C-alpha positions in Angstrom: -49.3 30.7 -4.3 -47.6 27.0 -4.9 -48.4 27.4 -8.6 -47.0 30.6 -9.0 -43.5 29.5 -7.3 -43.8 26.4 -9.6 -44.2 28.6 -12.6 -41.3 30.7 -11.3 -38.9 27.7 -11.0 -39.7 26.4 -14.2 -39.4 29.8 -16.3 -35.8 29.8 -14.1 -35.0 26.1 -16.1 -36.3 27.4 -19.1 -33.8 30.5 -19.1 -30.8 27.9 -18.2 -31.6 25.8 -21.6 -29.2 26.3 -24.0 -29.6 26.0 -27.8 -27.8 23.2 -29.9 -25.3 25.5 -31.2 -24.2 26.4 -27.2 -24.0 22.5 -26.7 -21.8 21.8 -29.3 -19.8 25.0 -28.4 -19.8 24.0 -24.8 -18.8 20.3 -25.8 -15.6 21.8 -28.0 -14.5 23.6 -25.0 -14.9 20.7 -22.9 -12.9 18.4 -25.0 -10.1 21.1 -25.8 -9.6 21.3 -22.0 -9.4 17.9 -21.7 -6.9 17.4 -24.3 -4.4 20.0 -23.0 -4.4 18.1 -19.5 -3.6 14.9 -21.5 -0.8 16.7 -23.2 0.7 18.5 -20.2 0.4 14.9 -18.3 2.1 13.2 -21.5 4.7 15.7 -21.8 5.6 15.4 -18.0 5.3 11.7 -18.1 8.0 11.3 -20.9 10.2 13.5 -19.2 10.6 11.3 -16.4 9.9 8.4 -18.4 13.1 6.6 -17.0 11.8 6.4 -13.2 8.2 5.6 -14.7 9.6 2.9 -16.3 11.1 1.5 -13.0 7.9 2.1 -11.4 6.0 0.2 -14.2 8.8 -3.3 -14.0 8.9 -2.9 -10.3 6.4 -6.0 -10.1 8.2 -7.9 -12.1 11.8 -7.0 -10.4 10.0 -8.2 -7.5 9.1 -11.4 -9.0 12.4 -12.0 -10.4 14.2 -11.6 -6.9 12.0 -14.2 -5.4 12.5 -16.5 -8.3 16.3 -16.5 -8.1 15.9 -17.0 -4.2 14.2 -19.9 -4.9 16.4 -21.2 -7.6 19.4 -20.3 -5.0 17.6 -22.5 -2.4 16.6 -25.3 -4.6 20.1 -25.6 -5.6 21.8 -25.5 -2.3 19.5 -27.9 -1.0 20.0 -30.4 -4.0 23.6 -29.9 -3.5 23.9 -30.8 0.1 21.5 -33.4 0.0 23.8 -35.1 -2.8 26.7 -34.7 -0.7 25.4 -36.5 2.4 24.9 -39.6 0.2 27.4 -41.8 -0.6 26.0 -42.7 -4.0 27.8 -42.1 -7.5 24.8 -40.8 -9.0 23.7 -38.5 -6.0 27.3 -37.3 -6.9 26.8 -36.5 -10.1 23.7 -34.6 -9.5 25.4 -32.4 -7.1 28.0 -31.5 -10.0 25.0 -31.0 -12.1 23.4 -28.3 -9.7 27.0 -26.8 -9.1 26.7 -26.1 -12.9 24.1 -23.4 -11.8 26.8 -21.2 -9.9 29.2 -18.9 -11.8 32.7 -20.5 -11.2 34.6 -17.4 -9.8 34.3 -17.0 -6.0 32.7 -20.5 -5.4 31.8 -21.9 -3.0 32.8 -19.0 -0.9 30.7 -16.4 -3.0 27.7 -18.2 -4.6 26.3 -16.4 -7.6 23.6 -18.0 -10.2 25.1 -17.9 -13.6 23.9 -15.2 -15.5 22.3 -17.6 -18.5 20.8 -19.6 -15.8 19.2 -16.9 -13.3 16.1 -14.9 -14.4 17.0 -11.9 -15.9 16.8 -8.3 -14.4 15.8 -6.6 -17.7 13.0 -7.6 -19.9 13.7 -8.6 -23.6 12.4 -6.7 -26.5 11.9 -9.0 -29.6 12.6 -5.6 -32.2 14.8 -3.0 -31.6 11.5 -0.4 -31.8 9.5 -2.4 -29.3 11.4 -0.2 -26.4 10.0 3.0 -27.9 6.6 1.9 -28.7 6.4 0.7 -25.0 7.9 4.1 -23.8 4.8 5.7 -25.7 2.1 3.3 -24.3 3.1 3.6 -20.9 3.3 7.3 -21.2 0.1 7.8 -23.1 -1.7 5.1 -20.4 -0.2 6.9 -17.4 -0.9 10.3 -18.5 -4.8 9.4 -19.4 -4.9 8.1 -15.6 -3.1 11.4 -14.0 -5.1 13.5 -16.2 -8.4 11.4 -15.6 -9.7 13.7 -12.9 -9.5 16.7 -15.3 -10.8 14.8 -18.0 -13.8 13.2 -15.5 -14.6 17.1 -14.3 -14.9 18.3 -17.7 -17.4 15.8 -18.7 -19.2 16.1 -15.5 -19.2 20.1 -16.3 -20.9 19.1 -19.5 -23.7 16.6 -18.4 -24.3 18.4 -14.9 -26.1 21.4 -17.0 -28.6 19.1 -17.9 -29.6 17.4 -14.6 -31.6 18.5 -11.4 -30.0 19.5 -8.2 -30.8 16.3 -6.3 -29.5 14.2 -9.4 -26.3 16.1 -9.3 -26.2 15.7 -5.7 -26.0 11.7 -5.9 -23.1 12.1 -7.9 -21.2 14.6 -5.5 -22.1 12.2 -2.8 -20.9 8.6 -4.4 -18.2 9.8 -6.7 -15.5 10.0 -4.1 -16.2 6.6 -3.0 -16.3 5.3 -6.3 -12.8 6.7 -7.0 -11.6 5.5 -3.9 -12.6 2.0 -4.9 -10.7 1.9 -8.3 -7.7 3.6 -7.3 -7.7 0.4 -4.7 -8.2 -2.1 -7.0 -5.7 -0.7 -9.2 -3.4 -0.9 -6.2 -4.6 -4.3 -5.2 -3.2 -5.2 -8.9 0.3 -3.0 -8.8 1.4 -4.4 -5.4 -0.4 -7.9 -5.0 -1.8 -9.6 -8.2 1.0 -9.1 -10.8 4.2 -9.8 -8.9 2.3 -13.0 -7.0 0.8 -13.8 -10.5 4.3 -13.6 -12.2 6.2 -15.4 -9.7 3.7 -18.6 -9.6 3.2 -19.0 -13.3 6.9 -19.3 -13.2 7.6 -21.3 -10.6 5.9 -24.1 -11.8 8.4 -24.5 -14.2 11.5 -22.5 -13.0 14.5 -25.4 -13.8 13.1 -26.7 -16.8 12.1 -23.7 -18.7 14.6 -20.8 -18.6 12.1 -17.7 -18.1 12.5 -14.4 -20.0 9.7 -11.9 -20.2 9.0 -10.0 -23.2 7.9 -6.1 -22.6 5.3 -6.3 -24.6 3.6 -9.3 -22.9 4.4 -7.8 -19.6 2.8 -4.2 -20.8 -0.5 -6.3 -21.6 -0.3 -8.4 -18.7 0.1 -5.3 -16.3 -2.5 -3.2 -17.5 -5.4 -6.1 -18.1 -5.0 -6.8 -14.3 -4.6 -3.4 -12.7 -7.6 -2.2 -14.9 -9.7 -5.3 -14.4 -9.1 -5.2 -10.7 -9.9 -1.1 -10.5 -13.3 -2.3 -12.6 -14.6 -5.2 -10.3 -13.8 -3.0 -7.2 -16.4 -0.7 -8.7 -19.0 -3.8 -7.4 -20.2 -2.3 -4.0 -21.1 1.2 -5.9 -23.0 -0.8 -8.3 -24.7 -2.7 -5.5 -25.4 0.1 -3.9 -27.1 2.0 -6.8 -29.3 -0.7 -7.3 -30.0 -1.0 -3.4 -30.7 2.5 -3.4 -33.3 3.1 -6.5 -34.8 0.0 -4.9 -34.1 -2.1 -8.3 -32.8 -5.2 -6.3 -33.6 -5.5 -2.7 -30.1 -6.5 -0.3 -31.9 -9.6 1.0 -32.1 -10.8 -3.0 -28.3 -9.9 -3.3 -27.8 -11.9 -0.1 -30.0 -14.7 -1.4 -27.8 -15.3 -4.5 -24.6 -15.5 -2.8 -23.9 -18.9 -3.6 -24.3 -18.2 -7.0 -22.0 -14.9 -6.8 -19.1 -16.9 -5.6 -19.1 -19.3 -8.4 -19.8 -16.2 -10.4 -16.4 -14.5 -9.0 -14.5 -18.1 -10.0 -16.2 -17.7 -13.8 -15.2 -14.0 -13.9 -11.3 -14.5 -12.3 -10.8 -17.5 -14.8 -11.9 -15.0 -18.0 -9.6 -12.1 -16.8 -6.4 -13.9 -14.9 -4.0 -16.1 -16.4 -5.2 -20.3 -16.7 -3.9 -21.2 -13.0 -5.9 -21.6 -9.7 -3.6 -19.3 -7.6 -3.8 -16.2 -9.7 -7.9 -16.7 -10.1 -8.0 -17.1 -6.7 -6.6 -14.2 -5.9 -8.9 -12.6 -8.1 -12.2 -14.7 -6.8 -11.8 -13.9 -3.2 -11.9 -10.0 -3.3 -14.4 -10.2 -5.7 -16.7 -12.0 -2.9 -15.6 -10.0 -0.2 -16.6 -6.6 -2.2 -19.8 -8.4 -2.8 -20.5 -8.8 0.9 -19.5 -5.2 1.6 -21.7 -4.2 -1.0 -24.9 -6.1 0.7 -23.5 -4.3 4.0 -23.8 -1.0 2.4 -27.0 -1.8 0.5 -28.8 -2.2 3.7 -27.6 0.9 5.0 -28.8 2.8 1.7 -31.8 1.1 0.9 -35.1 2.3 1.5 -36.6 1.8 5.4 -39.7 -0.4 3.9 -37.5 -2.3 1.9 -35.0 -3.2 4.5 -37.9 -4.0 7.2 -39.2 -6.2 5.0 -36.1 -7.9 4.4 -35.9 -8.5 8.0 
């Protein structure tokens, strides 16, 4: 009876197998649907390119406002300190700091001079840079928006060759992985990018006039946000390794000090060469590693967890 049922299941699976030509036709269909989704998303991004550009530039605007506020505060404190001292040298220093402000309205209305403040807009080295940036931005965002459709089409192509249990694993863990990736991207957008720009420019704020190139900013923006999205996948990788009993949770815990050093090394490779930005990257990696250990203990086989304890 059991052998008959087994033969029946195997025969049903054989009936579902496709030929090479059918696989190629299925692949063509999935690629076509993915391309349509990306094209529709690109057209939508192009139609709303102005608010989309403002959204991408928002981290820079936050950093620029903070830098100008620091310049204003530094100049105000220097002028007040110099005027309080009965010293010709200090008085001369106060006059130099006053040059940071526009003449009209000073001192009733203090406004940093346009040629000295951090500009609100970025610069392009050529007339075509703005257009190239718009194309890159719309393509990147369209891939991001159409990502669920593209991934679903890819999954429908791959799932045909998987068993039901294997498909169940993907259905169970894919939402968790996607949420972590989006969390990493949002962390980069709201925290990492503006703070990194602020700290890097703050070190030489009064010595070097800061002008951000649109090309450099875009590379910086994409690198940090995507890197953080990938880094936030660490708990998923650890959970998978613990689930299939390749690496025990106790092994992860044992190598915790090595991971701390590794997180600093990885942050040094991804982020700009300043300790502030590197720590902003390394700390989340260390926290995610601890989360991965905790989740690994939940999903690991009971025999492995029991032996670890």
